N, C-alpha and C positions, 0 to 999 in steps of 0.2 A: 788331817782330812779337810778338804775344801768341800764347802756346801754350795751348790749351784742350783739357782732357781730356774726350773724349766719354763719356757713360755706356753702360754694357752692363748690361741687367737681370740680376740674380743674381751679378754679378762685381764691379762697381766700387762697392761699399758702402763705408760709413765705415771698415771695417777696411783695405780696399784703398787707399782715399784717404790714410789716415793713415801706413800703411806707405811708400806711394809718396812722399809728402811728406817723410818722415823719411829715406828712403834714396836717393832719386833727385832729387826736387824739380823745379825749373824750370818748374812749371806755373802759368800766371796765373789760370786759373779751372778748377775742378773741378766738373763738372755731375753732379748725382745721378741714378741711374735714376729714372724718373718715379714720382711718388706720386699717388695719387687717393683719392677718398673711397670707402669700402666700407660700405654701409649707413649713410650720413651721418657717418662718422668716419674718421680715419686707421686703417690697420692698426697694430697693435703694432709689427710690423717696420719700417714705414715711419716711425713716430714715433721709434723709436730711432735709425733711420738719419739722420734730419735733426737729432736733439737736439744742441744746442751741446756738451754735455758728451762726446758721441760723436766729435766732429770736431776734430782737432787744427789742420788748416789753417784759416786765416781765410778763404780764397777759395773758399768752397763756394756753388754756385748750384743751389738746388733745382729741379727740373724737375717741372712739373704736367702732369696729364693731365686735361683737362676738356672738357665739351661744352655747359655752360650758364653763364650769368652767376652763378647761384646757387652752383655748384660753384667757380667762380673766386673769388667773394667769401669763400667758407668757407675755401678753401686758403690765399689770401693773408692772411687774418686769422691762421691758425694759423702760417704762416711769419713774419709780423710779431710775433706773440706769442713766437716762438723767437728773435728778434733779427735776422732775415734782412731784407736791404734789396734784394734781387735775387731775381728768380724768372724761370724760362724756361718758356714754354708750348709743350707738344708737339703740333704739328699735323702731324707726319711719320710717326709710327709705322704701319708697313703691316701689322703682324702681323694675321693674319684675325680672330682672336678680339676684338682691340681695335677694328678697324675695323667689324666686325659689331655691336659695342656702340654705334656712333656716335661713337667717340673717335678720337684721332690724326688720320690722314689724311682720314678720313671727315668731319670737321667742314669741311673744305675744300669740300665739296660742298653745305653747308648755310650759305649767305652770311648768313642772319639770325643763326645761332648764332655763326658766326665773328665777325660784327660785335659781338653782345652780350657775347661773352667778352672782346674787346678794349676795348670801352667800359667794362665792369666793372673791367677790369685798370687802366684809366686813372684811375678813380676812386681807387685806392690810390696817392696821390701820394708816399708815403714809399718806394714800390717801383720800382726799375728794372726794366723788363719787357722780355725779349727772346722771340722766337719761334724755333721750328724748324719748317719745313714742307717740303713736297714740291711738285713741279710741278702735281700734281693726283692724282686716283684713277687714272684711265686716260688722260686727255687731257693732254699735256705743255703745252698752253697754257691750261689752266684757272686757273692762278695769275694770269695776266694780268687776269683779271676781278676779282680780289681787290685789285688795286692801288689803287683809291680808298679802300678800307677801311683798307689798310695806311698809305697816305699820311695818313690822319686819326688814326691811333694814335701816341702818344709813345712809340715803341719805342727801346730802346737799341741793339738789333741784329736782323738777321733772318739766320737760317741756312737756306739753301736747299739741299735735296737735289737735285741735278740729274737726277732720275728720278721716275717716277711711283710710286704705291703699288703698282699691279700688277706693276711690275718688281721688287718686293721690296727685297732687300739687295744 
């Protein structure tokens, strides 16, 4: 059994991950809170959080929040430049501000964007990609329509929240 540490925005940053690994340990993968481009670049806070020098555990999986192939390409390049070989794409965040911006669970409703993000991710052969997603925005069967796209993507794993975005947390 693998034990994965889920991210919580504003809490599970590099300081938390380092302290947890040093005092408790036992985690197979630590997922970072999501990072995204802000005005075309990483925020200073996100850049510091994923910097290899800031992280003592070797088993960090950065989580990215994207809505387009271009953002996916840029963020995966940044991660690769920082020595990462894993990335997790967040298609599950139900937070209203995130969804209103077209990110997180909102991408599940835009099949073209969903497909283009996964196609771009698959072009980064050096990266193992996983995704986190929900059943849909409001329809619990919406994820079934995405099955053909998921089947075509070379994903390492899929984490499925068994609820819709409207059901929140």
